[in-house]
N, C-alpha and C positions, 0 to 999 in steps of 0.2 A: 230953506228955513230950518233951523235946528230947534226942535221942540224941547230939548234939554237945557238950552242956554240960560233960561231963567229959573231953572229948578235947583233946589238945594240937593246935594247928594245925600242918599239915605242907604243904610245897610239893608233896608227892606227892598232895595232895588229900584229901578233896574240897574244892573252893572253897566259901567261905561266902557268896558273893554273885556275881551276874552284873550288871555295870553297863553300860548302853548307852554306846557310844563314838561321839563325833563326831570324825572324823579332823581333825588339826590339825598343820600343819608346825612350829609354834613352841611348843606346849604339851605337856608330859608328861601322862600319865594321872594322875588324883588318887591312885590306888593302883597300884603295879606289878602287872601281871597275871601269873598263873602259866600262863595259856593264853588264847587267844581263841576265841570261838564265833562263826561266821559263818553267817548265814541264807541270803544270796544270794551265790553264789560269784563269783569274779573275782580280781583282784590285790589283795594287801594289802602296803603298804609300811610297814615297822616299824623302830623302833629297839629293839634287844634290850637286856636288862640287862647283856650282855657288852660293850656299847658299839658294836655294829655296826649299820649300816643294811642291811636286807635287803628284797628284794621276792619275795613268794611267791604263787603262784597256787593257789587253793583252790576246791573244789567247793561246791555248796550244802550247807548244814547240816554244815559242817566244824568240827572242833576242831583248832586249831593249838597243840600243846603246847610252847610256848617262852615264856620270861620276856620280857615286853614292857613297855617304859616309855613308848613313844610310838607312835601309829598316825598316819602322815603322810597328809595330804590329797593331796599331789602323788604320783601314781602309784597311788593306791588306787581301785579300781573296784568292789570288793565292797561290799555294803551289809548292814545289819542286824548290825553287829559289836558284840559284847559282851565286856567284859573279865571273865574269871573271876578273882576276887580272894580273898584271905584278909583280909577286913575286920575 
């Protein structure tokens, strides 16, 4: 049984998938993320859905609850990044 089958998707969550992210300065994520999950902390350089470029330091196993369209390679030191999406 799939408890999500009759539910409308919401940006409040839950996400329907977690996609691995390869940081890239020139390419947006395939799907806009409603949040990022980061396995190994460090700095994450992002372009938000609001059109801003931000640099955020996160700890290991963090969830960054912000809409993200791009994770930039330049400035990003965190690894194991996953985009939480409504696919």
